[in-house]
TIDRENPA-591256 format. One record per atom (N, C-alpha, C): chain; residue in one letter; residue number from 1; x, y, z. Coordinates in nm, 3 decimals, m for minus. Layout:
% residues N
chaine residu num X Y Z
A A NUM X Y Z
...
//
This chain:
% residues 239
chaine residu num X Y Z
A M 1 m4.679 m4.085 m4.298
A M 1 m4.804 m4.014 m4.270
A M 1 m4.778 m3.894 m4.178
A V 2 m4.695 m3.919 m4.072
A V 2 m4.663 m3.811 m3.979
A V 2 m4.590 m3.698 m4.050
A N 3 m4.494 m3.735 m4.138
A N 3 m4.419 m3.633 m4.211
A N 3 m4.511 m3.553 m4.303
A R 4 m4.608 m3.624 m4.363
A R 4 m4.700 m3.556 m4.453
A R 4 m4.786 m3.457 m4.375
A L 5 m4.836 m3.499 m4.257
A L 5 m4.917 m3.408 m4.177
A L 5 m4.834 m3.288 m4.131
A G 6 m4.708 m3.314 m4.095
A G 6 m4.622 m3.204 m4.054
A G 6 m4.599 m3.106 m4.167
A Y 7 m4.582 m3.159 m4.289
A Y 7 m4.562 m3.072 m4.405
A Y 7 m4.687 m2.989 m4.430
A V 8 m4.804 m3.055 m4.425
A V 8 m4.930 m2.982 m4.447
A V 8 m4.948 m2.874 m4.341
A G 9 m4.917 m2.907 m4.213
A G 9 m4.930 m2.809 m4.106
A G 9 m4.838 m2.691 m4.126
A A 10 m4.713 m2.718 m4.168
A A 10 m4.617 m2.610 m4.191
A A 10 m4.663 m2.519 m4.303
A V 11 m4.715 m2.578 m4.412
A V 11 m4.765 m2.498 m4.524
A V 11 m4.884 m2.414 m4.481
A T 12 m4.975 m2.475 m4.403
A T 12 m5.093 m2.402 m4.356
A T 12 m5.053 m2.283 m4.270
A C 13 m4.959 m2.305 m4.176
A C 13 m4.912 m2.195 m4.091
A C 13 m4.848 m2.084 m4.174
A A 14 m4.770 m2.124 m4.275
A A 14 m4.705 m2.025 m4.360
A A 14 m4.808 m1.940 m4.433
A I 15 m4.914 m2.006 m4.481
A I 15 m5.020 m1.932 m4.552
A I 15 m5.088 m1.834 m4.459
A L 16 m5.121 m1.880 m4.334
A L 16 m5.189 m1.793 m4.239
A L 16 m5.102 m1.675 m4.200
A I 17 m4.975 m1.701 m4.174
A I 17 m4.883 m1.593 m4.137
A I 17 m4.867 m1.493 m4.250
A G 18 m4.856 m1.547 m4.372
A G 18 m4.838 m1.460 m4.487
A G 18 m4.959 m1.375 m4.518
A S 19 m5.079 m1.426 m4.484
A S 19 m5.201 m1.352 m4.516
A S 19 m5.247 m1.263 m4.402
A A 20 m5.187 m1.276 m4.284
A A 20 m5.230 m1.197 m4.169
A A 20 m5.186 m1.052 m4.185
A H 21 m5.273 m0.960 m4.142
A H 21 m5.242 m0.818 m4.146
A H 21 m5.185 m0.776 m4.011
A P 22 m5.073 m0.706 m4.008
A P 22 m5.020 m0.662 m3.879
A P 22 m5.113 m0.563 m3.811
A A 23 m5.117 m0.568 m3.679
A A 23 m5.200 m0.475 m3.604
A A 23 m5.146 m0.335 m3.620
A R 24 m5.234 m0.236 m3.620
A R 24 m5.193 m0.098 m3.632
A R 24 m5.206 m0.028 m3.497
A A 25 m5.139 0.086 m3.486
A A 25 m5.150 0.167 m3.364
A A 25 m5.287 0.233 m3.365
A Q 26 m5.380 0.179 m3.290
A Q 26 m5.517 0.226 m3.291
A Q 26 m5.565 0.253 m3.149
A Q 27 m5.670 0.333 m3.140
A Q 27 m5.740 0.346 m3.012
A Q 27 m5.821 0.219 m2.987
A T 28 m5.841 0.187 m2.859
A T 28 m5.912 0.066 m2.823
A T 28 m6.013 0.095 m2.713
A L 29 m6.134 0.046 m2.730
A L 29 m6.235 0.050 m2.625
A L 29 m6.242 m0.090 m2.565
A N 30 m6.191 m0.103 m2.444
A N 30 m6.178 m0.233 m2.378
A N 30 m6.293 m0.259 m2.283
A F 31 m6.340 m0.383 m2.282
A F 31 m6.437 m0.428 m2.184
A F 31 m6.374 m0.542 m2.105
A S 32 m6.386 m0.538 m1.973
A S 32 m6.320 m0.637 m1.889
A S 32 m6.421 m0.711 m1.802
A F 33 m6.393 m0.840 m1.783
A F 33 m6.476 m0.926 m1.700
A F 33 m6.381 m1.009 m1.614
A G 34 m6.390 m0.993 m1.482
A G 34 m6.291 m1.060 m1.399
A G 34 m6.337 m1.084 m1.257
A F 35 m6.238 m1.093 m1.168
A F 35 m6.262 m1.129 m1.029
A F 35 m6.170 m1.043 m0.942
A F 36 m6.230 m0.973 m0.846
A F 36 m6.155 m0.887 m0.755
A F 36 m6.135 m0.957 m0.622
A T 37 m6.012 m0.959 m0.572
A T 37 m5.981 m1.020 m0.443
A T 37 m5.926 m0.914 m0.348
A V 38 m5.988 m0.900 m0.233
A V 38 m5.942 m0.801 m0.135
A V 38 m5.813 m0.849 m0.069
A R 39 m5.742 m0.757 m0.007
A R 39 m5.621 m0.794 0.066
A R 39 m5.657 m0.885 0.184
A G 40 m5.571 m0.983 0.210
A G 40 m5.597 m1.080 0.314
A G 40 m5.590 m1.022 0.455
A E 41 m5.634 m1.101 0.550
A E 41 m5.642 m1.057 0.689
A E 41 m5.509 m1.005 0.741
A D 42 m5.400 m1.076 0.714
A D 42 m5.269 m1.039 0.767
A D 42 m5.206 m0.921 0.693
A A 43 m5.258 m0.889 0.574
A A 43 m5.198 m0.781 0.494
A A 43 m5.276 m0.651 0.503
A R 44 m5.389 m0.651 0.571
A R 44 m5.473 m0.532 0.572
A R 44 m5.416 m0.425 0.665
A V 45 m5.454 m0.300 0.637
A V 45 m5.400 m0.187 0.711
A V 45 m5.441 m0.196 0.858
A E 46 m5.358 m0.142 0.946
A E 46 m5.388 m0.141 1.088
A E 46 m5.514 m0.057 1.115
A G 47 m5.606 m0.110 1.194
A G 47 m5.730 m0.040 1.222
A G 47 m5.841 m0.071 1.124
A D 48 m5.816 m0.163 1.029
A D 48 m5.916 m0.197 0.929
A D 48 m6.044 m0.246 0.995
A V 49 m6.159 m0.194 0.950
A V 49 m6.287 m0.223 1.015
A V 49 m6.326 m0.370 1.002
A L 50 m6.287 m0.437 0.893
A L 50 m6.321 m0.578 0.878
A L 50 m6.245 m0.662 0.981
A N 51 m6.117 m0.636 0.996
A N 51 m6.038 m0.709 1.096
A N 51 m6.087 m0.678 1.237
A R 52 m6.125 m0.554 1.262
A R 52 m6.170 m0.517 1.396
A R 52 m6.304 m0.583 1.427
A N 53 m6.390 m0.595 1.328
A N 53 m6.517 m0.665 1.350
A N 53 m6.495 m0.811 1.389
A R 54 m6.395 m0.873 1.328
A R 54 m6.367 m1.014 1.354
A R 54 m6.295 m1.037 1.488
A A 55 m6.234 m0.933 1.542
A A 55 m6.151 m0.950 1.661
A A 55 m6.203 m0.870 1.780
A D 56 m6.331 m0.839 1.782
A D 56 m6.388 m0.749 1.883
A D 56 m6.432 m0.823 2.009
A G 57 m6.352 m0.917 2.056
A G 57 m6.378 m0.986 2.182
A G 57 m6.515 m1.051 2.187
A Q 58 m6.592 m1.020 2.291
A Q 58 m6.725 m1.078 2.309
A Q 58 m6.825 m1.031 2.203
A F 59 m6.787 m0.928 2.128
A F 59 m6.878 m0.874 2.026
A F 59 m6.826 m0.899 1.885
A A 60 m6.739 m0.997 1.870
A A 60 m6.681 m1.028 1.739
A A 60 m6.786 m1.084 1.643
A L 61 m6.774 m1.048 1.515
A L 61 m6.861 m1.101 1.411
A L 61 m6.792 m1.218 1.342
A K 62 m6.872 m1.311 1.297
A K 62 m6.819 m1.433 1.234
A K 62 m6.837 m1.426 1.083
A F 63 m6.726 m1.406 1.011
A F 63 m6.722 m1.409 0.865
A F 63 m6.575 m1.420 0.827
A D 64 m6.549 m1.448 0.700
A D 64 m6.412 m1.459 0.651
A D 64 m6.381 m1.343 0.557
A I 65 m6.261 m1.288 0.564
A I 65 m6.221 m1.178 0.477
A I 65 m6.238 m1.215 0.329
A P 66 m6.198 m1.337 0.284
A P 66 m6.215 m1.371 0.142
A P 66 m6.360 m1.374 0.095
A D 67 m6.456 m1.369 0.189
A D 67 m6.596 m1.362 0.149
A D 67 m6.625 m1.237 0.067
A F 68 m6.539 m1.135 0.079
A F 68 m6.559 m1.011 0.005
A F 68 m6.501 m1.016 m0.136
A N 69 m6.436 m1.126 m0.173
A N 69 m6.392 m1.143 m0.312
A N 69 m6.513 m1.164 m0.401
A G 70 m6.509 m1.111 m0.522
A G 70 m6.624 m1.129 m0.610
A G 70 m6.600 m1.078 m0.750
A P 71 m6.701 m1.093 m0.838
A P 71 m6.690 m1.052 m0.978
A P 71 m6.666 m0.902 m0.993
A S 72 m6.598 m0.868 m1.102
A S 72 m6.571 m0.729 m1.136
A S 72 m6.592 m0.709 m1.285
A V 73 m6.653 m0.596 m1.323
A V 73 m6.670 m0.562 m1.464
A V 73 m6.619 m0.419 m1.484
A G 74 m6.579 m0.389 m1.608
A G 74 m6.528 m0.255 m1.632
A G 74 m6.514 m0.221 m1.779
A G 75 m6.476 m0.097 m1.803
A G 75 m6.450 m0.049 m1.937
A G 75 m6.334 0.048 m1.935
A E 76 m6.261 0.056 m2.047
A E 76 m6.142 0.140 m2.052
A E 76 m6.117 0.189 m2.194
A W 77 m6.075 0.313 m2.205
A W 77 m6.041 0.372 m2.334
A W 77 m5.889 0.386 m2.340
A L 78 m5.828 0.324 m2.442
A L 78 m5.683 0.324 m2.457
A L 78 m5.644 0.404 m2.581
A V 79 m5.546 0.493 m2.566
A V 79 m5.501 0.579 m2.676
A V 79 m5.350 0.563 m2.692
A P 80 m5.301 0.527 m2.813
A P 80 m5.157 0.511 m2.832
A P 80 m5.083 0.644 m2.826
A L 81 m4.967 0.642 m2.761
A L 81 m4.876 0.757 m2.758
A L 81 m4.747 0.713 m2.826
A G 82 m4.749 0.702 m2.957
A G 82 m4.638 0.642 m3.028
A G 82 m4.657 0.492 m3.039
A N 83 m4.552 0.422 m3.078
A N 83 m4.562 0.278 m3.105
A N 83 m4.549 0.192 m2.980
A Y 84 m4.487 0.243 m2.874
A Y 84 m4.456 0.159 m2.759
A Y 84 m4.524 0.202 m2.629
A V 85 m4.601 0.307 m2.633
A V 85 m4.665 0.357 m2.511
A V 85 m4.811 0.391 m2.542
A E 86 m4.898 0.369 m2.445
A E 86 m5.037 0.411 m2.459
A E 86 m5.090 0.458 m2.325
A A 87 m5.187 0.548 m2.331
A A 87 m5.252 0.601 m2.211
A A 87 m5.392 0.543 m2.201
A G 88 m5.439 0.524 m2.079
A G 88 m5.570 0.466 m2.058
A G 88 m5.649 0.538 m1.951
A A 89 m5.780 0.537 m1.966
A A 89 m5.871 0.588 m1.864
A A 89 m5.988 0.491 m1.858
A G 90 m6.017 0.441 m1.738
A G 90 m6.121 0.340 m1.728
A G 90 m6.191 0.341 m1.595
A I 91 m6.299 0.265 m1.589
A I 91 m6.379 0.253 m1.467
A I 91 m6.420 0.108 m1.451
A S 92 m6.426 0.062 m1.327
A S 92 m6.470 m0.075 m1.300
A S 92 m6.564 m0.074 m1.180
A F 93 m6.630 m0.187 m1.159
A F 93 m6.732 m0.196 m1.054
A F 93 m6.729 m0.334 m0.991
A S 94 m6.731 m0.338 m0.859
A S 94 m6.747 m0.464 m0.787
A S 94 m6.829 m0.438 m0.661
A R 95 m6.911 m0.535 m0.624
A R 95 m6.992 m0.521 m0.502
A R 95 m7.014 m0.659 m0.443
A R 96 m7.003 m0.665 m0.312
A R 96 m7.018 m0.795 m0.246
A R 96 m7.090 m0.775 m0.113
A T 97 m7.193 m0.857 m0.088
A T 97 m7.265 m0.858 0.039
A T 97 m7.231 m0.986 0.113
A V 98 m7.184 m0.971 0.236
A V 98 m7.138 m1.085 0.316
A V 98 m7.226 m1.098 0.440
A P 99 m7.296 m1.210 0.457
A P 99 m7.373 m1.231 0.580
A P 99 m7.282 m1.265 0.696
A S 100 m7.314 m1.214 0.814
A S 100 m7.234 m1.243 0.933
A S 100 m7.327 m1.259 1.054
A V 101 m7.273 m1.317 1.160
A V 101 m7.345 m1.331 1.287
A V 101 m7.246 m1.305 1.399
A Y 102 m7.299 m1.276 1.517
A Y 102 m7.212 m1.264 1.633
A Y 102 m7.158 m1.401 1.669
A E 103 m7.028 m1.406 1.695
A E 103 m6.964 m1.535 1.722
A E 103 m6.996 m1.587 1.862
A R 104 m7.014 m1.495 1.959
A R 104 m7.032 m1.537 2.098
A R 104 m7.163 m1.487 2.158
A R 105 m7.248 m1.426 2.078
A R 105 m7.376 m1.374 2.129
A R 105 m7.491 m1.427 2.044
A V 106 m7.603 m1.461 2.110
A V 106 m7.723 m1.507 2.041
A V 106 m7.845 m1.447 2.109
A H 107 m7.961 m1.461 2.041
A H 107 m8.087 m1.423 2.105
A H 107 m8.117 m1.517 2.221
A R 108 m8.211 m1.477 2.303
A R 108 m8.248 m1.560 2.418
A R 108 m8.299 m1.698 2.376
A D 109 m8.359 m1.706 2.256
A D 109 m8.407 m1.836 2.209
A D 109 m8.299 m1.916 2.137
A G 110 m8.176 m1.866 2.138
A G 110 m8.065 m1.938 2.079
A G 110 m8.040 m1.910 1.932
A T 111 m8.123 m1.828 1.867
A T 111 m8.103 m1.796 1.726
A T 111 m7.994 m1.691 1.710
A D 112 m7.935 m1.688 1.592
A D 112 m7.823 m1.598 1.565
A D 112 m7.868 m1.452 1.560
A I 113 m7.778 m1.366 1.599
A I 113 m7.794 m1.221 1.581
A I 113 m7.721 m1.188 1.451
A A 114 m7.795 m1.161 1.344
A A 114 m7.737 m1.157 1.209
A A 114 m7.739 m1.017 1.150
A Q 115 m7.644 m0.993 1.062
A Q 115 m7.635 m0.868 0.987
A Q 115 m7.566 m0.893 0.853
A D 116 m7.582 m0.800 0.761
A D 116 m7.517 m0.805 0.630
A D 116 m7.411 m0.696 0.623
A L 117 m7.293 m0.733 0.577
A L 117 m7.185 m0.638 0.552
A L 117 m7.169 m0.624 0.402
A R 118 m7.170 m0.503 0.352
A R 118 m7.163 m0.483 0.206
A R 118 m7.051 m0.385 0.172
A L 119 m6.972 m0.423 0.072
A L 119 m6.862 m0.338 0.023
A L 119 m6.879 m0.317 m0.127
A R 120 m6.883 m0.191 m0.169
A R 120 m6.891 m0.155 m0.311
A R 120 m6.770 m0.069 m0.347
A L 121 m6.703 m0.105 m0.457
A L 121 m6.588 m0.030 m0.505
A L 121 m6.608 0.008 m0.651
A V 122 m6.582 0.134 m0.682
A V 122 m6.589 0.184 m0.820
A V 122 m6.461 0.263 m0.848
A P 123 m6.353 0.195 m0.886
A P 123 m6.228 0.267 m0.915
A P 123 m6.231 0.331 m1.055
A V 124 m6.186 0.455 m1.062
A V 124 m6.162 0.523 m1.190
A V 124 m6.010 0.536 m1.202
A A 125 m5.952 0.467 m1.301
A A 125 m5.806 0.457 m1.311
A A 125 m5.753 0.530 m1.434
A F 126 m5.642 0.601 m1.416
A F 126 m5.571 0.669 m1.524
A F 126 m5.432 0.606 m1.531
A T 127 m5.400 0.543 m1.642
A T 127 m5.279 0.461 m1.649
A T 127 m5.195 0.492 m1.773
A I 128 m5.069 0.453 m1.764
A I 128 m4.976 0.454 m1.877
A I 128 m4.922 0.312 m1.893
A R 129 m4.922 0.260 m2.016
A R 129 m4.873 0.124 m2.042
A R 129 m4.755 0.128 m2.139
A V 130 m4.663 0.036 m2.118
A V 130 m4.549 0.016 m2.208
A V 130 m4.568 m0.116 m2.280
A L 131 m4.556 m0.114 m2.414
A L 131 m4.569 m0.233 m2.497
A L 131 m4.434 m0.263 m2.559
A P 132 m4.356 m0.355 m2.502
A P 132 m4.219 m0.380 m2.551
A P 132 m4.212 m0.422 m2.697
A L 133 m4.314 m0.493 m2.747
A L 133 m4.312 m0.539 m2.886
A L 133 m4.378 m0.439 m2.981
A G 134 m4.434 m0.333 m2.928
A G 134 m4.493 m0.230 m3.012
A G 134 m4.637 m0.254 m3.049
A Q 135 m4.701 m0.148 m3.093
A Q 135 m4.841 m0.152 m3.134
A Q 135 m4.863 m0.234 m3.261
A S 136 m4.759 m0.249 m3.342
A S 136 m4.776 m0.318 m3.470
A S 136 m4.771 m0.470 m3.458
A S 137 m4.735 m0.521 m3.340
A S 137 m4.728 m0.666 m3.319
A S 137 m4.866 m0.723 m3.294
A G 138 m4.891 m0.843 m3.346
A G 138 m5.018 m0.909 m3.320
A G 138 m5.028 m0.962 m3.178
A V 139 m4.914 m0.989 m3.116
A V 139 m4.909 m1.031 m2.976
A V 139 m4.845 m0.918 m2.896
A Q 140 m4.917 m0.865 m2.797
A Q 140 m4.875 m0.743 m2.729
A Q 140 m4.872 m0.761 m2.577
A P 141 m4.762 m0.808 m2.520
A P 141 m4.749 m0.803 m2.375
A P 141 m4.731 m0.657 m2.332
A Y 142 m4.774 m0.624 m2.211
A Y 142 m4.762 m0.487 m2.165
A Y 142 m4.755 m0.483 m2.013
A F 143 m4.706 m0.371 m1.961
A F 143 m4.704 m0.346 m1.818
A F 143 m4.713 m0.196 m1.796
A G 144 m4.757 m0.156 m1.679
A G 144 m4.769 m0.013 m1.654
A G 144 m4.826 0.017 m1.517
A G 145 m4.870 0.140 m1.501
A G 145 m4.924 0.183 m1.372
A G 145 m4.986 0.320 m1.385
A G 146 m5.034 0.369 m1.272
A G 146 m5.097 0.499 m1.273
A G 146 m5.164 0.531 m1.142
A L 147 m5.273 0.603 m1.151
A L 147 m5.344 0.652 m1.034
A L 147 m5.491 0.612 m1.042
A A 148 m5.546 0.565 m0.929
A A 148 m5.686 0.527 m0.923
A A 148 m5.758 0.613 m0.820
A V 149 m5.875 0.662 m0.856
A V 149 m5.964 0.729 m0.762
A V 149 m6.075 0.629 m0.731
A V 150 m6.073 0.576 m0.609
A V 150 m6.164 0.468 m0.572
A V 150 m6.285 0.525 m0.498
A N 151 m6.399 0.522 m0.563
A N 151 m6.523 0.557 m0.495
A N 151 m6.571 0.433 m0.420
A W 152 m6.601 0.445 m0.292
A W 152 m6.634 0.330 m0.210
A W 152 m6.757 0.355 m0.123
A R 153 m6.821 0.245 m0.090
A R 153 m6.934 0.249 0.005
A R 153 m6.931 0.121 0.088
A Y 154 m6.934 0.137 0.219
A Y 154 m6.935 0.022 0.309
A Y 154 m7.053 0.037 0.404
A S 155 m7.127 m0.071 0.427
A S 155 m7.242 m0.063 0.517
A S 155 m7.254 m0.190 0.600
A E 156 m7.314 m0.174 0.716
A E 156 m7.351 m0.285 0.804
A E 156 m7.498 m0.268 0.837
A N 157 m7.577 m0.370 0.808
A N 157 m7.722 m0.359 0.821
A N 157 m7.777 m0.484 0.888
A G 158 m7.853 m0.467 0.995
A G 158 m7.914 m0.583 1.061
A G 158 m7.925 m0.561 1.211
A E 159 m7.900 m0.667 1.286
A E 159 m7.912 m0.663 1.432
A E 159 m7.773 m0.648 1.496
A F 160 m7.769 m0.571 1.604
A F 160 m7.643 m0.545 1.672
A F 160 m7.663 m0.551 1.823
A V 161 m7.552 m0.576 1.893
A V 161 m7.554 m0.581 2.039
A V 161 m7.488 m0.455 2.094
A D 162 m7.558 m0.386 2.181
A D 162 m7.504 m0.266 2.243
A D 162 m7.395 m0.308 2.342
A T 163 m7.275 m0.254 2.325
A T 163 m7.163 m0.294 2.410
A T 163 m7.176 m0.241 2.553
A R 164 m7.269 m0.148 2.577
A R 164 m7.285 m0.092 2.711
A R 164 m7.375 m0.178 2.799
A D 165 m7.487 m0.225 2.742
A D 165 m7.581 m0.302 2.826
A D 165 m7.622 m0.435 2.764
A S 166 m7.558 m0.472 2.650
A S 166 m7.584 m0.600 2.582
A S 166 m7.726 m0.612 2.526
A S 167 m7.797 m0.499 2.516
A S 167 m7.929 m0.505 2.451
A S 167 m7.911 m0.520 2.300
A I 168 m8.012 m0.575 2.237
A I 168 m8.008 m0.601 2.093
A I 168 m8.095 m0.499 2.021
A F 169 m8.042 m0.439 1.916
A F 169 m8.117 m0.339 1.842
A F 169 m8.092 m0.358 1.692
A R 170 m8.180 m0.303 1.611
A R 170 m8.166 m0.308 1.465
A R 170 m8.127 m0.170 1.414
A D 171 m8.027 m0.169 1.323
A D 171 m7.980 m0.040 1.273
A D 171 m7.903 m0.061 1.143
A Q 172 m7.865 0.049 1.081
A Q 172 m7.779 0.047 0.963
A Q 172 m7.671 0.151 0.977
A F 173 m7.546 0.111 0.952
A F 173 m7.432 0.202 0.955
A F 173 m7.375 0.209 0.814
A V 174 m7.356 0.331 0.762
A V 174 m7.310 0.350 0.624
A V 174 m7.198 0.452 0.622
A A 175 m7.094 0.420 0.544
A A 175 m6.984 0.514 0.521
A A 175 m6.952 0.515 0.372
A T 176 m6.930 0.633 0.315
A T 176 m6.898 0.646 0.173
A T 176 m6.788 0.749 0.155
A G 177 m6.727 0.745 0.038
A G 177 m6.624 0.843 0.008
A G 177 m6.546 0.806 m0.116
A S 178 m6.441 0.882 m0.143
A S 178 m6.348 0.854 m0.253
A S 178 m6.207 0.867 m0.200
A Q 179 m6.122 0.776 m0.244
A Q 179 m5.983 0.775 m0.198
A Q 179 m5.891 0.749 m0.316
A T 180 m5.779 0.818 m0.319
A T 180 m5.682 0.806 m0.428
A T 180 m5.568 0.715 m0.388
A G 181 m5.520 0.634 m0.484
A G 181 m5.408 0.546 m0.458
A G 181 m5.347 0.495 m0.587
A P 182 m5.229 0.434 m0.579
A P 182 m5.160 0.385 m0.699
A P 182 m5.224 0.257 m0.752
A V 183 m5.203 0.233 m0.881
A V 183 m5.245 0.108 m0.945
A V 183 m5.132 0.063 m1.036
A V 184 m5.104 m0.067 m1.036
A V 184 m5.005 m0.125 m1.127
A V 184 m5.073 m0.240 m1.201
A L 185 m5.024 m0.270 m1.323
A L 185 m5.090 m0.372 m1.404
A L 185 m4.992 m0.435 m1.500
A G 186 m5.032 m0.551 m1.549
A G 186 m4.957 m0.621 m1.651
A G 186 m5.048 m0.721 m1.720
A G 187 m5.019 m0.749 m1.847
A G 187 m5.104 m0.842 m1.919
A G 187 m5.053 m0.869 m2.059
A I 188 m5.135 m0.935 m2.135
A I 188 m5.104 m0.965 m2.274
A I 188 m5.233 m0.963 m2.354
A R 189 m5.225 m0.914 m2.477
A R 189 m5.343 m0.916 m2.563
A R 189 m5.302 m0.956 m2.703
A F 190 m5.398 m1.010 m2.774
A F 190 m5.381 m1.053 m2.912
A F 190 m5.466 m0.961 m2.997
A A 191 m5.399 m0.881 m3.080
A A 191 m5.465 m0.769 m3.146
A A 191 m5.475 m0.789 m3.296
A G 192 m5.595 m0.764 m3.348
A G 192 m5.617 m0.756 m3.490
A G 192 m5.652 m0.613 m3.528
A D 193 m5.701 m0.595 m3.650
A D 193 m5.734 m0.460 m3.694
A D 193 m5.858 m0.404 m3.625
A T 194 m5.953 m0.491 m3.588
A T 194 m6.080 m0.443 m3.532
A T 194 m6.111 m0.498 m3.393
A I 195 m6.050 m0.607 m3.357
A I 195 m6.081 m0.672 m3.229
A I 195 m5.952 m0.716 m3.161
A S 196 m5.951 m0.708 m3.028
A S 196 m5.840 m0.762 m2.949
A S 196 m5.898 m0.841 m2.832
A A 197 m5.818 m0.932 m2.780
A A 197 m5.860 m1.010 m2.663
A A 197 m5.736 m1.047 m2.584
A G 198 m5.751 m1.060 m2.453
A G 198 m5.635 m1.094 m2.371
A G 198 m5.670 m1.110 m2.225
A G 199 m5.567 m1.111 m2.143
A G 199 m5.583 m1.124 m1.999
A G 199 m5.496 m1.024 m1.927
A E 200 m5.539 m0.984 m1.808
A E 200 m5.468 m0.879 m1.734
A E 200 m5.479 m0.903 m1.584
A I 201 m5.374 m0.865 m1.513
A I 201 m5.374 m0.862 m1.367
A I 201 m5.341 m0.719 m1.324
A R 202 m5.419 m0.665 m1.230
A R 202 m5.387 m0.532 m1.179
A R 202 m5.406 m0.528 m1.028
A Y 203 m5.328 m0.439 m0.966
A Y 203 m5.334 m0.423 m0.821
A Y 203 m5.357 m0.276 m0.787
A Q 204 m5.450 m0.251 m0.697
A Q 204 m5.476 m0.114 m0.651
A Q 204 m5.452 m0.108 m0.500
A S 205 m5.412 0.010 m0.453
A S 205 m5.386 0.030 m0.311
A S 205 m5.445 0.163 m0.269
A A 206 m5.529 0.160 m0.165
A A 206 m5.588 0.282 m0.110
A A 206 m5.646 0.249 0.027
A V 207 m5.653 0.349 0.113
A V 207 m5.706 0.331 0.248
A V 207 m5.808 0.441 0.275
A A 208 m5.928 0.402 0.318
A A 208 m6.033 0.498 0.349
A A 208 m6.041 0.520 0.499
A A 209 m6.061 0.645 0.539
A A 209 m6.079 0.680 0.679
A A 209 m6.228 0.705 0.705
A F 210 m6.281 0.644 0.809
A F 210 m6.422 0.657 0.843
A F 210 m6.444 0.773 0.940
A D 211 m6.572 0.799 0.965
A D 211 m6.609 0.887 1.075
A D 211 m6.552 0.827 1.204
A P 212 m6.499 0.909 1.294
A P 212 m6.432 0.858 1.415
A P 212 m6.518 0.766 1.501
A S 213 m6.651 0.774 1.488
A S 213 m6.737 0.693 1.574
A S 213 m6.818 0.589 1.497
A F 214 m6.772 0.551 1.377
A F 214 m6.850 0.458 1.295
A F 214 m6.871 0.325 1.369
A A 215 m6.996 0.285 1.384
A A 215 m7.035 0.156 1.441
A A 215 m6.971 0.129 1.577
A G 216 m6.946 0.238 1.651
A G 216 m6.891 0.221 1.785
A G 216 m6.740 0.205 1.790
A F 217 m6.672 0.204 1.675
A F 217 m6.526 0.194 1.674
A F 217 m6.463 0.333 1.685
A R 218 m6.338 0.333 1.726
A R 218 m6.265 0.459 1.734
A R 218 m6.168 0.470 1.617
A N 219 m6.188 0.571 1.533
A N 219 m6.103 0.598 1.417
A N 219 m6.083 0.475 1.328
A P 220 m6.190 0.411 1.284
A P 220 m6.173 0.294 1.197
A P 220 m6.129 0.332 1.057
A K 221 m6.064 0.237 0.988
A K 221 m6.022 0.255 0.850
A K 221 m6.074 0.137 0.768
A L 222 m6.062 0.149 0.637
A L 222 m6.101 0.040 0.548
A L 222 m5.996 0.026 0.439
A D 223 m5.935 m0.091 0.432
A D 223 m5.835 m0.119 0.330
A D 223 m5.908 m0.147 0.198
A L 224 m5.883 m0.064 0.096
A L 224 m5.949 m0.076 m0.035
A L 224 m5.861 m0.148 m0.136
A G 225 m5.746 m0.198 m0.092
A G 225 m5.652 m0.260 m0.184
A G 225 m5.692 m0.401 m0.222
A G 226 m5.638 m0.446 m0.336
A G 226 m5.664 m0.583 m0.379
A G 226 m5.620 m0.607 m0.522
A W 227 m5.633 m0.733 m0.564
A W 227 m5.594 m0.777 m0.698
A W 227 m5.717 m0.801 m0.782
A T 228 m5.708 m0.766 m0.911
A T 228 m5.813 m0.798 m1.008
A T 228 m5.753 m0.884 m1.118
A Y 229 m5.815 m0.998 m1.143
A Y 229 m5.775 m1.089 m1.250
A Y 229 m5.886 m1.086 m1.354
A Q 230 m5.854 m1.042 m1.477
A Q 230 m5.962 m1.018 m1.571
A Q 230 m5.928 m1.057 m1.715
A F 231 m6.035 m1.090 m1.786
A F 231 m6.031 m1.117 m1.930
A F 231 m6.078 m0.992 m2.001
A T 232 m6.009 m0.951 m2.108
A T 232 m6.042 m0.829 m2.178
A T 232 m6.079 m0.855 m2.323
A V 233 m6.176 m0.780 m2.372
A V 233 m6.215 m0.781 m2.513
A V 233 m6.218 m0.636 m2.560
A G 234 m6.150 m0.607 m2.670
A G 234 m6.140 m0.469 m2.716
A G 234 m6.191 m0.447 m2.858
A L 235 m6.251 m0.331 m2.879
A L 235 m6.291 m0.286 m3.013
A L 235 m6.191 m0.179 m3.055
A R 236 m6.119 m0.204 m3.166
A R 236 m6.012 m0.116 m3.211
A R 236 m6.061 m0.028 m3.328
A F 237 m6.022 0.098 m3.324
A F 237 m6.065 0.191 m3.428
A F 237 m5.964 0.302 m3.441
A G 238 m5.978 0.380 m3.547
A G 238 m5.889 0.494 m3.567
A G 238 m5.790 0.467 m3.677
A R 239 m5.666 0.505 m3.653
A R 239 m5.563 0.502 m3.758
A R 239 m5.546 0.364 m3.818
//
């Protein structure tokens, strides 16, 4: 019985392989759904505003750096440059709001002094990928890199303690900008004539400089680096 099932399975696989059409070198419109993780506390750039908020002595805020990890969505247009190389241009979006409180300060009635910290990242990436097995393979591992222009917005909104007289006030601090940095990636996709699907890991690195007096800090920075783990679905068209 086992031998018979093995024979039937082998015949079935042979039929499927024989009837499958090889993937062609086509343009692809990719959609990605994943999870972005910021760089950890020990790996962040010196002067990073998140680390400084957590370590500000009597005025330290209580939150965890991984609280800023969250979902990411994006889209990318891929164009083949021959059989083994392709160029890509894409955009992604992630946003995370993290509640925090002062670790050592409270209101007179004992309630927390609370605020929301929000980080939004919109990287626009231009990449080159190498496909060792070529565009014609149904299974396509790839690796590559390029340049990302990261549009970012960071804000702190809520109640704060004045470091001069310890009075409590409500305010909002906002910083925005765009910063350029490298991006590297690797993944695998399973490609047919019209649809592809796969998984990808990419890393971006960039550092934003704030206004010298943002939220009472001196020359604060914001580490925009991190890893994205994502599932991709592509619509293939063209040649």
